C-alpha positions as a Markdown table, in Angstrom:
| # | Residue | x | y | z |
|---|---|---|---|---|
| 1 | Met | -2.2 | -29.9 | 1.5 |
| 2 | Asp | -3.2 | -26.5 | 2.6 |
| 3 | Cys | -6.3 | -24.3 | 2.0 |
| 4 | Leu | -6.8 | -20.7 | 1.4 |
| 5 | Glu | -8.9 | -19.7 | 4.5 |
| 6 | Asp | -12.6 | -19.0 | 3.8 |
| 7 | Leu | -12.1 | -19.5 | 0.1 |
| 8 | Gly | -12.6 | -23.2 | -0.3 |
| 9 | Val | -9.5 | -23.5 | -2.5 |
| 10 | Cys | -7.0 | -26.2 | -1.6 |
| 11 | Val | -3.7 | -27.0 | -3.1 |
| 12 | Asn | -1.7 | -30.2 | -3.1 |
| 13 | Ala | 1.9 | -30.4 | -4.3 |
| 14 | Ala | 1.5 | -34.0 | -5.4 |
| 15 | Gln | -1.3 | -33.0 | -7.8 |
| 16 | Ala | 0.7 | -30.1 | -9.4 |
| 17 | Pro | 0.6 | -30.1 | -13.2 |
| 18 | Leu | 4.1 | -30.6 | -14.6 |
| 19 | Leu | 4.0 | -27.1 | -16.2 |
| 20 | Ala | 3.5 | -25.5 | -12.8 |
| 21 | Arg | 7.1 | -26.4 | -12.1 |
| 22 | Gln | 8.3 | -24.0 | -14.7 |
| 23 | Val | 8.0 | -20.9 | -12.5 |
| 24 | Ala | 8.1 | -20.5 | -8.8 |
| 25 | Ile | 7.2 | -17.2 | -7.0 |
| 26 | Ile | 8.5 | -16.7 | -3.5 |
| 27 | Gly | 6.1 | -14.5 | -1.6 |
| 28 | Gly | 2.4 | -14.1 | -1.7 |
| 29 | Gly | 2.2 | -10.3 | -1.2 |
| 30 | Tyr | 0.7 | -8.0 | -3.8 |
| 31 | Ala | 3.9 | -8.2 | -6.0 |
| 32 | Gly | 4.0 | -12.0 | -6.0 |
| 33 | Ile | 0.3 | -12.5 | -6.6 |
| 34 | Ala | 0.4 | -9.9 | -9.4 |
| 35 | Ala | 3.3 | -11.8 | -11.0 |
| 36 | Ala | 1.3 | -15.0 | -10.9 |
| 37 | Val | -1.7 | -13.3 | -12.4 |
| 38 | Lys | 0.3 | -11.7 | -15.2 |
| 39 | Leu | 2.0 | -15.0 | -16.0 |
| 40 | Ala | -1.4 | -16.7 | -16.2 |
| 41 | Glu | -2.5 | -13.9 | -18.6 |
| 42 | Leu | 0.5 | -14.9 | -20.7 |
| 43 | Gly | -0.4 | -18.6 | -20.6 |
| 44 | Val | 2.1 | -19.7 | -18.0 |
| 45 | Ile | 1.0 | -21.4 | -14.8 |
| 46 | Ser | 3.1 | -20.9 | -11.6 |
| 47 | Thr | 3.5 | -21.9 | -8.0 |
| 48 | Val | 3.4 | -19.2 | -5.3 |
| 49 | Phe | 5.1 | -20.0 | -2.0 |
| 50 | Glu | 3.8 | -17.9 | 1.0 |
| 51 | Ala | 5.3 | -18.4 | 4.4 |
| 52 | Gly | 2.3 | -16.9 | 6.3 |
| 53 | Lys | -1.3 | -18.1 | 6.7 |
| 54 | Ser | -2.8 | -15.1 | 4.8 |
| 55 | Leu | -1.9 | -13.4 | 1.6 |
| 56 | Gly | -0.9 | -9.8 | 1.1 |
| 57 | Gly | 2.5 | -9.5 | 2.7 |
| 58 | Arg | 2.8 | -6.1 | 4.4 |
| 59 | Ala | -0.8 | -5.4 | 3.3 |
| 60 | Arg | -2.6 | -8.3 | 4.8 |
| 61 | Arg | -5.5 | -9.2 | 7.1 |
| 62 | Ile | -5.0 | -9.8 | 10.8 |
| 63 | Glu | -7.6 | -11.2 | 13.1 |
| 64 | Tyr | -8.2 | -9.8 | 16.5 |
| 65 | Arg | -11.1 | -10.8 | 18.9 |
| 66 | Gly | -13.0 | -12.2 | 16.0 |
| 67 | His | -12.7 | -9.1 | 13.8 |
| 68 | Asn | -10.8 | -8.8 | 10.5 |
| 69 | Leu | -8.4 | -5.9 | 10.7 |
| 70 | Asp | -5.3 | -5.0 | 8.6 |
| 71 | Asn | -1.7 | -4.9 | 9.6 |
| 72 | Gly | -1.8 | -1.3 | 8.3 |
| 73 | Gln | -4.4 | 1.0 | 7.0 |
| 74 | His | -3.9 | 1.6 | 3.2 |
| 75 | Ile | -5.7 | 3.7 | 0.7 |
| 76 | Leu | -5.5 | 3.5 | -3.1 |
| 77 | Ser | -5.5 | 6.2 | -5.7 |
| 78 | Gly | -7.4 | 6.4 | -8.9 |
| 79 | Ala | -4.0 | 6.5 | -10.6 |
| 80 | Tyr | -3.3 | 2.9 | -9.6 |
| 81 | Ser | -4.1 | 1.7 | -13.0 |
| 82 | Glu | -2.4 | -1.7 | -13.0 |
| 83 | Leu | -3.8 | -2.7 | -9.6 |
| 84 | Leu | -7.3 | -1.6 | -10.6 |
| 85 | Arg | -7.0 | -3.5 | -13.9 |
| 86 | Met | -6.0 | -6.7 | -12.1 |
| 87 | Met | -8.7 | -6.3 | -9.5 |
| 88 | Ala | -11.2 | -6.2 | -12.3 |
| 89 | Leu | -9.6 | -9.1 | -14.0 |
| 90 | Val | -9.9 | -11.4 | -11.0 |
| 91 | Lys | -13.5 | -10.2 | -10.4 |
| 92 | Val | -13.1 | -8.1 | -7.3 |
| 93 | Pro | -16.6 | -6.6 | -6.9 |
| 94 | His | -17.0 | -2.9 | -7.0 |
| 95 | Asn | -18.6 | -2.9 | -3.6 |
| 96 | Ala | -15.2 | -4.0 | -2.1 |
| 97 | Tyr | -14.1 | -0.4 | -2.1 |
| 98 | Leu | -15.4 | 3.1 | -1.9 |
| 99 | Arg | -14.4 | 5.5 | -4.7 |
| 100 | Val | -14.8 | 9.2 | -4.0 |
| 101 | Pro | -13.3 | 12.4 | -5.4 |
| 102 | Leu | -10.1 | 13.4 | -3.6 |
| 103 | Thr | -11.1 | 15.0 | -0.4 |
| 104 | Leu | -8.7 | 16.2 | 2.3 |
| 105 | Met | -10.3 | 17.2 | 5.6 |
| 106 | Phe | -8.4 | 18.3 | 8.7 |
| 107 | Gly | -10.3 | 19.0 | 11.9 |
| 108 | Met | -13.9 | 18.6 | 13.0 |
| 109 | Pro | -15.4 | 21.0 | 12.1 |
| 110 | Pro | -12.8 | 21.2 | 9.3 |
| 111 | Glu | -10.1 | 23.9 | 9.6 |
| 112 | Phe | -9.1 | 22.8 | 6.1 |
| 113 | Leu | -11.2 | 21.1 | 3.4 |
| 114 | Met | -10.3 | 20.5 | -0.2 |
| 115 | Arg | -12.5 | 18.5 | -2.5 |
| 116 | Val | -11.8 | 17.9 | -6.2 |
| 117 | Ala | -14.5 | 19.1 | -8.4 |
| 118 | Asn | -16.3 | 16.9 | -10.9 |
| 119 | Leu | -14.8 | 18.8 | -13.8 |
| 120 | Pro | -12.4 | 18.0 | -16.7 |
| 121 | Lys | -8.7 | 18.2 | -16.3 |
| 122 | Pro | -7.1 | 20.7 | -15.3 |
| 123 | Leu | -10.1 | 22.5 | -13.9 |
| 124 | His | -10.8 | 19.8 | -11.4 |
| 125 | Met | -7.6 | 20.6 | -9.4 |
| 126 | Ala | -7.5 | 24.3 | -10.1 |
| 127 | Ile | -11.0 | 24.8 | -8.7 |
| 128 | Ala | -10.3 | 22.5 | -5.7 |
| 129 | Leu | -7.2 | 24.5 | -4.8 |
| 130 | Leu | -8.8 | 28.0 | -5.2 |
| 131 | Thr | -11.9 | 27.1 | -3.3 |
| 132 | Ala | -10.3 | 25.1 | -0.5 |
| 133 | Arg | -11.5 | 26.0 | 3.0 |
| 134 | Gly | -8.5 | 27.2 | 5.0 |
| 135 | Leu | -6.5 | 28.6 | 2.1 |
| 136 | Asn | -6.7 | 32.1 | 0.5 |
| 137 | Trp | -6.5 | 32.6 | -3.2 |
| 138 | Arg | -2.8 | 33.5 | -3.1 |
| 139 | Glu | -2.0 | 30.1 | -1.4 |
| 140 | Gly | -4.2 | 28.3 | -3.9 |
| 141 | Phe | -2.4 | 30.0 | -6.8 |
| 142 | Ala | 1.0 | 29.0 | -5.2 |
| 143 | Ala | 0.1 | 25.4 | -5.5 |
| 144 | Ile | -1.1 | 25.8 | -9.1 |
| 145 | Arg | 2.2 | 27.6 | -9.9 |
| 146 | Leu | 4.2 | 24.6 | -8.5 |
| 147 | Met | 2.2 | 22.2 | -10.6 |
| 148 | Gln | 2.7 | 24.3 | -13.7 |
| 149 | Ala | 6.5 | 24.4 | -13.0 |
| 150 | Leu | 6.6 | 20.7 | -12.7 |
| 151 | Lys | 4.7 | 20.3 | -16.0 |
| 152 | Ala | 7.1 | 22.7 | -17.7 |
| 153 | Cys | 10.1 | 20.5 | -16.8 |
| 154 | Lys | 8.0 | 17.3 | -17.6 |
| 155 | Phe | 8.2 | 16.3 | -14.0 |
| 156 | Lys | 12.0 | 15.7 | -14.3 |
| 157 | Leu | 14.0 | 17.0 | -11.3 |
| 158 | Asp | 17.5 | 16.9 | -9.9 |
| 159 | Thr | 17.5 | 13.6 | -8.2 |
| 160 | Lys | 19.3 | 15.1 | -5.2 |
| 161 | Leu | 16.4 | 17.3 | -4.2 |
| 162 | Thr | 14.2 | 16.6 | -1.2 |
| 163 | Val | 10.6 | 17.6 | -1.2 |
| 164 | Ala | 11.5 | 20.4 | 1.3 |
| 165 | Asp | 14.0 | 21.7 | -1.2 |
| 166 | Leu | 11.4 | 21.7 | -4.0 |
| 167 | Leu | 8.9 | 23.5 | -1.9 |
| 168 | Lys | 11.4 | 26.1 | -0.8 |
| 169 | Met | 12.6 | 26.7 | -4.4 |
| 170 | His | 9.0 | 27.4 | -5.4 |
| 171 | His | 8.1 | 29.6 | -2.4 |
| 172 | Gln | 5.3 | 27.5 | -1.1 |
| 173 | Pro | 3.5 | 29.2 | 1.8 |
| 174 | Pro | 3.7 | 27.5 | 5.2 |
| 175 | Lys | 0.0 | 27.0 | 5.4 |
| 176 | Leu | 0.0 | 25.2 | 2.0 |
| 177 | Ile | 2.8 | 23.0 | 3.1 |
| 178 | Arg | 1.1 | 22.2 | 6.4 |
| 179 | Tyr | -2.3 | 21.3 | 4.9 |
| 180 | Leu | -1.4 | 19.9 | 1.5 |
| 181 | Trp | 2.2 | 19.1 | 0.6 |
| 182 | Gln | 3.3 | 17.6 | 3.9 |
| 183 | Pro | 0.2 | 15.3 | 4.3 |
| 184 | Leu | 0.6 | 14.2 | 0.7 |
| 185 | Thr | 4.3 | 13.5 | 1.1 |
| 186 | Ile | 3.8 | 11.4 | 4.2 |
| 187 | Ser | 0.8 | 9.6 | 2.8 |
| 188 | Ala | 2.5 | 8.7 | -0.6 |
| 189 | Leu | 6.1 | 8.3 | 0.4 |
| 190 | Asn | 5.9 | 7.4 | 4.1 |
| 191 | Thr | 9.0 | 9.6 | 4.5 |
| 192 | Pro | 9.3 | 13.1 | 6.1 |
| 193 | Leu | 9.4 | 15.9 | 3.5 |
| 194 | Glu | 12.8 | 17.0 | 4.8 |
| 195 | Thr | 14.3 | 13.7 | 3.6 |
| 196 | Ala | 11.8 | 12.5 | 1.0 |
| 197 | Ser | 12.7 | 12.4 | -2.7 |
| 198 | Ala | 11.3 | 15.3 | -4.7 |
| 199 | Gln | 11.6 | 13.2 | -7.9 |
| 200 | Val | 9.5 | 10.4 | -6.6 |
| 201 | Phe | 7.0 | 12.9 | -5.2 |
| 202 | Ala | 6.8 | 14.6 | -8.6 |
| 203 | Asn | 6.0 | 11.2 | -10.2 |
| 204 | Val | 3.1 | 10.8 | -7.8 |
| 205 | Leu | 1.8 | 14.3 | -8.5 |
| 206 | Arg | 2.1 | 13.7 | -12.2 |
| 207 | Asp | -0.1 | 10.7 | -12.2 |
| 208 | Ala | -2.6 | 11.5 | -9.4 |
| 209 | Leu | -3.0 | 15.3 | -9.6 |
| 210 | Asp | -2.0 | 16.1 | -13.2 |
| 211 | Gly | -3.7 | 13.0 | -14.7 |
| 212 | Ser | -7.4 | 12.7 | -15.5 |
| 213 | Arg | -10.0 | 13.7 | -12.9 |
| 214 | Ala | -10.6 | 10.0 | -12.1 |
| 215 | Ala | -6.9 | 9.5 | -11.4 |
| 216 | Ser | -7.2 | 11.8 | -8.5 |
| 217 | Asp | -9.9 | 9.8 | -6.8 |
| 218 | Leu | -9.5 | 8.2 | -3.4 |
| 219 | Ile | -10.2 | 4.5 | -3.2 |
| 220 | Leu | -10.9 | 3.3 | 0.3 |
| 221 | Pro | -11.0 | -0.4 | 0.9 |
| 222 | Lys | -14.3 | -1.7 | 2.4 |
| 223 | Val | -12.8 | -5.1 | 3.0 |
| 224 | Asp | -9.6 | -6.2 | 4.6 |
| 225 | Leu | -6.5 | -6.0 | 2.4 |
| 226 | Ser | -6.1 | -9.7 | 1.9 |
| 227 | Ala | -9.7 | -9.8 | 0.5 |
| 228 | Leu | -9.2 | -6.7 | -1.6 |
| 229 | Phe | -7.0 | -8.4 | -4.2 |
| 230 | Pro | -4.7 | -11.3 | -3.2 |
| 231 | Glu | -7.4 | -13.8 | -2.1 |
| 232 | Pro | -9.8 | -13.2 | -5.1 |
| 233 | Ala | -6.7 | -13.5 | -7.3 |
| 234 | Ala | -5.8 | -16.8 | -5.7 |
| 235 | Val | -9.2 | -18.2 | -6.5 |
| 236 | Trp | -8.8 | -16.9 | -10.1 |
| 237 | Leu | -5.3 | -18.5 | -10.3 |
| 238 | Ala | -6.5 | -21.8 | -9.1 |
| 239 | Ala | -9.2 | -21.8 | -11.8 |
| 240 | His | -6.4 | -21.1 | -14.3 |
| 241 | Gly | -4.1 | -24.0 | -13.1 |
| 242 | Ser | -1.7 | -22.1 | -10.9 |
| 243 | Gln | -1.1 | -22.9 | -7.2 |
| 244 | Val | -0.9 | -20.7 | -4.1 |
| 245 | Arg | 0.7 | -22.6 | -1.2 |
| 246 | Leu | 0.1 | -21.0 | 2.2 |
| 247 | Gly | 2.4 | -21.8 | 5.2 |
| 248 | Glu | 5.3 | -22.8 | 2.9 |
| 249 | Arg | 8.4 | -20.9 | 3.8 |
| 250 | Val | 11.2 | -21.2 | 1.2 |
| 251 | Ser | 14.4 | -21.4 | 3.2 |
| 252 | Gly | 17.0 | -22.2 | 0.5 |
| 253 | Ile | 17.6 | -21.7 | -3.2 |
| 254 | Glu | 20.3 | -23.4 | -5.3 |
| 255 | Lys | 21.0 | -23.4 | -9.0 |
| 256 | Asn | 22.0 | -26.5 | -11.0 |
| 257 | Ser | 21.7 | -27.7 | -14.6 |
| 258 | Ala | 18.0 | -28.4 | -14.3 |
| 259 | Gly | 17.1 | -25.0 | -12.9 |
| 260 | Phe | 16.5 | -23.7 | -9.4 |
| 261 | Val | 16.1 | -26.0 | -6.4 |
| 262 | Leu | 13.9 | -24.5 | -3.7 |
| 263 | Ser | 14.0 | -25.9 | -0.2 |
| 264 | Tyr | 10.9 | -25.6 | 2.0 |
| 265 | Gly | 10.3 | -27.6 | 5.2 |
| 266 | Gln | 11.6 | -31.1 | 4.5 |
| 267 | Phe | 11.0 | -30.8 | 0.8 |
| 268 | Gln | 12.8 | -29.7 | -2.3 |
| 269 | Glu | 11.4 | -28.8 | -5.7 |
| 270 | Thr | 13.0 | -27.8 | -9.0 |
| 271 | Phe | 11.7 | -24.9 | -11.2 |
| 272 | Ala | 13.0 | -23.5 | -14.4 |
| 273 | Gln | 12.7 | -19.9 | -13.2 |
| 274 | Val | 12.1 | -18.1 | -10.0 |
| 275 | Ile | 10.6 | -14.7 | -9.1 |
| 276 | Met | 11.7 | -13.5 | -5.7 |
| 277 | Ala | 8.8 | -11.3 | -4.5 |
| 278 | Ile | 9.7 | -10.7 | -0.8 |
| 279 | Ala | 11.0 | -7.7 | 1.0 |
| 280 | Pro | 14.7 | -7.0 | 1.1 |
| 281 | His | 15.1 | -7.9 | 4.8 |
| 282 | Gln | 13.3 | -11.2 | 4.1 |
| 283 | Leu | 15.7 | -12.0 | 1.2 |
| 284 | Thr | 18.6 | -12.2 | 3.7 |
| 285 | Ala | 16.9 | -15.3 | 5.3 |
| 286 | Leu | 17.3 | -17.3 | 2.0 |
| 287 | Gln | 20.3 | -19.7 | 2.2 |
| 288 | Ser | 22.3 | -20.4 | -0.9 |
| 289 | Arg | 25.7 | -21.9 | -1.6 |
| 290 | Asp | 25.6 | -20.3 | -5.1 |
| 291 | Ser | 28.0 | -17.3 | -5.1 |
| 292 | Gly | 25.9 | -15.5 | -7.8 |
| 293 | Ile | 22.7 | -15.8 | -5.8 |
| 294 | Gln | 24.5 | -14.7 | -2.6 |
| 295 | Gln | 25.9 | -11.6 | -4.3 |
| 296 | Leu | 22.5 | -10.8 | -5.7 |
| 297 | Ile | 20.9 | -10.9 | -2.3 |
| 298 | Ser | 23.6 | -8.8 | -0.7 |
| 299 | Ala | 23.4 | -6.2 | -3.5 |
| 300 | Ser | 19.6 | -6.0 | -3.3 |
| 301 | Thr | 19.3 | -5.6 | 0.5 |
| 302 | Gly | 22.3 | -4.0 | 2.0 |
| 303 | His | 21.6 | -0.2 | 1.5 |
| 304 | Phe | 17.9 | 0.2 | 2.5 |
| 305 | Ala | 16.7 | 2.2 | 5.5 |
| 306 | Tyr | 13.1 | 1.7 | 6.5 |
| 307 | Glu | 10.1 | 3.8 | 7.8 |
| 308 | Pro | 7.4 | 2.4 | 10.0 |
| 309 | Ile | 3.6 | 2.7 | 9.9 |
| 310 | Thr | 1.7 | 2.3 | 13.2 |
| 311 | Thr | -2.0 | 1.6 | 13.2 |
| 312 | Ile | -4.1 | 2.0 | 16.4 |
| 313 | Tyr | -7.5 | 0.3 | 16.4 |
| 314 | Leu | -10.0 | 1.5 | 19.0 |
| 315 | Ala | -13.3 | -0.4 | 19.5 |
| 316 | Phe | -16.4 | 1.2 | 21.1 |
| 317 | Pro | -20.1 | 0.3 | 21.5 |
| 318 | Pro | -22.1 | 0.4 | 18.3 |
| 319 | Ser | -24.0 | 3.6 | 19.3 |
| 320 | Ser | -20.8 | 5.7 | 19.3 |
| 321 | Arg | -20.9 | 8.8 | 17.1 |
| 322 | Ser | -19.2 | 8.7 | 13.7 |
| 323 | Leu | -16.6 | 11.0 | 12.3 |
| 324 | Asn | -17.7 | 13.6 | 9.7 |
| 325 | Ala | -16.0 | 11.5 | 7.0 |
| 326 | Pro | -14.6 | 8.0 | 6.5 |
| 327 | Met | -11.1 | 9.5 | 6.6 |
| 328 | Met | -10.0 | 12.7 | 8.5 |
| 329 | Gly | -6.6 | 14.2 | 9.0 |
| 330 | Arg | -4.9 | 15.9 | 11.9 |
| 331 | Ile | -2.2 | 18.6 | 11.7 |
| 332 | Ile | -1.2 | 18.8 | 15.4 |
| 333 | Gly | -0.5 | 15.8 | 17.6 |
| 334 | Thr | 0.6 | 12.2 | 17.1 |
| 335 | Val | -2.0 | 10.6 | 14.9 |
| 336 | Gln | -2.0 | 11.9 | 11.3 |
| 337 | Trp | -5.2 | 10.2 | 10.1 |
| 338 | Phe | -8.3 | 8.7 | 11.6 |
| 339 | Phe | -10.5 | 6.2 | 9.7 |
| 340 | Asp | -14.0 | 5.5 | 10.7 |
| 341 | Arg | -14.1 | 1.8 | 9.5 |
| 342 | Asn | -17.8 | 1.5 | 10.1 |
| 343 | Ala | -18.4 | 4.2 | 7.5 |
| 344 | Leu | -16.5 | 2.1 | 4.9 |
| 345 | Ile | -18.2 | -1.3 | 5.3 |
| 346 | Asp | -21.2 | -2.2 | 3.1 |
| 347 | Arg | -22.1 | 1.3 | 2.3 |
| 348 | Pro | -22.0 | 1.5 | -1.6 |
| 349 | Gly | -22.0 | 5.0 | -2.9 |
| 350 | Leu | -21.2 | 6.6 | 0.5 |
| 351 | Asn | -19.7 | 10.1 | 0.1 |
| 352 | Phe | -18.1 | 12.4 | 2.5 |
| 353 | Asn | -20.7 | 13.8 | 4.8 |
| 354 | Leu | -20.2 | 17.0 | 6.8 |
| 355 | Asn | -23.1 | 16.3 | 9.2 |
| 356 | Pro | -21.6 | 16.0 | 12.7 |
| 357 | Asp | -24.7 | 14.1 | 13.9 |
| 358 | Met | -24.2 | 11.3 | 11.4 |
| 359 | His | -24.4 | 7.9 | 13.2 |
| 360 | Ser | -23.4 | 4.5 | 12.1 |
| 361 | Asp | -25.4 | 1.3 | 12.5 |
| 362 | Leu | -23.2 | -0.9 | 10.3 |
| 363 | His | -21.6 | -3.0 | 13.1 |
| 364 | Pro | -24.3 | -3.7 | 15.7 |
| 365 | Glu | -21.6 | -5.3 | 17.8 |
| 366 | Leu | -18.8 | -2.6 | 17.7 |
| 367 | His | -17.8 | 0.7 | 16.2 |
| 368 | Ile | -14.1 | 0.7 | 15.2 |
| 369 | Tyr | -11.8 | 3.6 | 14.5 |
| 370 | Ala | -8.3 | 3.3 | 13.2 |
| 371 | Gly | -5.6 | 5.9 | 13.8 |
| 372 | Val | -2.5 | 6.0 | 11.6 |
| 373 | Val | 0.9 | 7.3 | 12.4 |
| 374 | Ser | 3.2 | 7.2 | 9.3 |
| 375 | Ala | 7.0 | 7.5 | 9.2 |
| 376 | Ser | 9.4 | 7.6 | 12.1 |
| 377 | Gly | 9.1 | 9.7 | 15.2 |
| 378 | Pro | 9.1 | 9.6 | 19.0 |
| 379 | His | 6.0 | 7.4 | 19.1 |
| 380 | Glu | 8.2 | 4.4 | 18.1 |
| 381 | His | 9.6 | 4.3 | 21.6 |
| 382 | Trp | 6.4 | 4.5 | 23.5 |
| 383 | Pro | 4.7 | 1.5 | 25.2 |
| 384 | Leu | 1.8 | 0.3 | 23.1 |
| 385 | Asp | -0.8 | 1.1 | 25.8 |
| 386 | Glu | 0.5 | 4.7 | 26.0 |
| 387 | Leu | 0.2 | 5.1 | 22.2 |
| 388 | Ala | -3.4 | 3.8 | 22.3 |
| 389 | Ala | -4.1 | 6.3 | 25.1 |
| 390 | Val | -2.7 | 9.2 | 23.0 |
| 391 | Ala | -4.8 | 8.1 | 20.1 |
| 392 | Leu | -7.9 | 8.0 | 22.3 |
| 393 | Arg | -7.2 | 11.4 | 23.7 |
| 394 | Glu | -6.8 | 12.9 | 20.2 |
| 395 | Leu | -9.9 | 11.2 | 18.9 |
| 396 | Arg | -11.9 | 12.6 | 21.8 |
| 397 | Glu | -10.9 | 16.1 | 20.7 |
| 398 | Trp | -13.4 | 15.5 | 17.9 |
| 399 | Leu | -15.8 | 13.1 | 19.7 |
| 400 | Pro | -15.7 | 14.2 | 23.4 |
| 401 | Asp | -18.6 | 11.9 | 24.4 |
| 402 | Leu | -16.7 | 8.7 | 23.5 |
| 403 | Val | -16.7 | 6.2 | 26.4 |
| 404 | Glu | -13.8 | 4.0 | 27.3 |
| 405 | Pro | -12.9 | 1.7 | 24.4 |
| 406 | Leu | -13.9 | -1.9 | 24.8 |
| 407 | Trp | -10.5 | -2.9 | 23.5 |
| 408 | His | -7.6 | -1.5 | 21.5 |
| 409 | Lys | -5.0 | -3.1 | 19.2 |
| 410 | Val | -1.8 | -1.4 | 18.1 |
| 411 | Val | 0.0 | -2.8 | 15.0 |
| 412 | His | 3.5 | -1.4 | 14.5 |
| 413 | Glu | 5.1 | -2.4 | 11.2 |
| 414 | Lys | 8.8 | -1.4 | 11.7 |
| 415 | Arg | 9.7 | -2.0 | 8.1 |
| 416 | Ala | 6.4 | -0.9 | 6.4 |
| 417 | Thr | 8.3 | 0.8 | 3.6 |
| 418 | Phe | 11.7 | 1.7 | 2.5 |
| 419 | Ala | 12.8 | 5.3 | 3.3 |
| 420 | Cys | 12.2 | 7.1 | -0.1 |
| 421 | Thr | 15.2 | 9.4 | -0.1 |
| 422 | Pro | 16.8 | 11.3 | -2.9 |
| 423 | Gly | 19.0 | 9.3 | -5.3 |
| 424 | Leu | 18.2 | 6.0 | -3.7 |
| 425 | Lys | 19.5 | 3.1 | -5.8 |
| 426 | Arg | 16.8 | 0.5 | -6.2 |
| 427 | Pro | 17.6 | -2.9 | -7.8 |
| 428 | Ser | 16.2 | -3.7 | -11.2 |
| 429 | Thr | 13.8 | -6.5 | -12.0 |
| 430 | Gln | 16.4 | -8.3 | -14.1 |
| 431 | Thr | 19.3 | -9.7 | -12.2 |
| 432 | Ala | 22.8 | -11.1 | -13.1 |
| 433 | Val | 21.5 | -14.6 | -12.4 |
| 434 | Pro | 19.7 | -15.9 | -15.6 |
| 435 | Gly | 16.2 | -17.1 | -14.8 |
| 436 | Leu | 16.0 | -15.2 | -11.4 |
| 437 | Thr | 14.1 | -12.0 | -11.2 |
| 438 | Leu | 13.1 | -9.6 | -8.5 |
| 439 | Ala | 9.6 | -8.2 | -7.7 |
| 440 | Gly | 8.4 | -6.0 | -4.8 |
| 441 | Asp | 7.6 | -2.4 | -4.1 |
| 442 | Tyr | 11.3 | -1.7 | -3.5 |
| 443 | Val | 12.4 | -2.7 | -7.0 |
| 444 | Ala | 13.2 | 0.2 | -9.3 |
| 445 | Cys | 10.2 | 2.1 | -10.7 |
| 446 | Asp | 8.6 | 5.6 | -10.7 |
| 447 | Tyr | 6.6 | 5.0 | -7.5 |
| 448 | Pro | 7.4 | 4.8 | -3.8 |
| 449 | Ala | 6.6 | 1.8 | -1.8 |
| 450 | Thr | 2.9 | 1.5 | -2.6 |
| 451 | Leu | 0.6 | -1.3 | -3.6 |
| 452 | Glu | 0.7 | 0.0 | -7.1 |
| 453 | Ala | 4.5 | -0.2 | -7.2 |
| 454 | Ala | 4.3 | -3.8 | -5.9 |
| 455 | Val | 1.8 | -4.8 | -8.6 |
| 456 | Arg | 3.7 | -3.0 | -11.4 |
| 457 | Asn | 7.0 | -4.6 | -10.5 |
| 458 | Gly | 5.3 | -8.0 | -10.2 |
| 459 | Cys | 3.9 | -7.6 | -13.7 |
| 460 | Arg | 7.3 | -6.6 | -15.0 |
| 461 | Ala | 9.0 | -9.6 | -13.4 |
| 462 | Ala | 6.4 | -11.9 | -15.0 |
| 463 | Glu | 6.9 | -10.3 | -18.5 |
| 464 | Leu | 10.7 | -10.8 | -18.2 |
| 465 | Thr | 10.3 | -14.3 | -17.0 |
| 466 | Phe | 8.0 | -15.1 | -19.8 |
| 467 | Lys | 10.5 | -13.9 | -22.4 |
| 468 | Gln | 13.2 | -16.2 | -20.9 |
| 469 | Leu | 11.0 | -19.4 | -20.9 |
């Protein structure tokens, strides 16, 4: 028996309903949990196997010195329709996240500031671009012309194009690239614009910037990433008869006339169908004597390159000064974004505030900032203490009166996402092995490796599994 930490939900394999043995889901990240929720919506209960002690996969809670942090700082978009739908379904409260109009701020005081207006589409983006601080009207119009060109071709591009190619073709000014297109590419695709897929980037722009005004919103989690969706979903799943088993690493999978035999620890269990919702590099750890399953694993994992995300947490006394906004970007230096985590916690309705004297009293014990470095770069080879020192120095450019941090924590996810390059072949949900489907942010869909891609692919795997039951 194991329990979901702090949730009061326990699972016991011996008490599993017979129908729970119909579908097994390997992996308790956003994709696996979404698959389980979608199956439950379709009337099918399932069993989720999660090797770790917390849910969320590569978007999960980590604990350090008594504080709940994340293994990487993630933000959501208002265009994440399926994730937001599922969060509402499993009763994630609205105060678990902060929803604000898209605001991009670089510098303190800001050298660039763009805020989406509360106007109908397409005025919301046009006004934002034409009134952005740091751009002149010609640069704003250049961005509008690019969006119009993408709309004219229905956001369908040559799959060989990189984002850099796309921007060059449409004569985007250097300042516009520096302040808008490059940060958006890194944030959405976690891949440098010189090697990032223009088609996938266009998909993101289509849904987030050319969608409704609400689709362009920023959604900033005010709780850790395990608590944002996977843990409330696990409670909901338990109430609907499904199981989530923590600390159960599936090590082997075989196929026989009865279905799929999963090995975990010293136990084996047979299921009619299986959804494999783990990352490609984790699939290779699954042992199987079945040639079809072995070929599937090889075909699904062998050609991916990866990009890292590094998060640097810095903790200070509670009286430390706050940033001008919960999320602020940097153009020069190593850290690309700083998050003022105290500004995100238990502050419903908080909006971006340009008052440099704003202080936070949310954490009487500590004031925590998170610096984020996305994609590959020289920082990958630095000692962690040196990386923390660089982040502190760059943060002090904005907050020069910061004292020495009480502690720091650097989290380096080497395989945070796949490298989203042009023409990348991503495996489909359906496989050549009947009854075995794939889920995860790397599976083929319009989106790069995001939480929304994971959830959408989890739902697609569940729907396909349901049809085959």
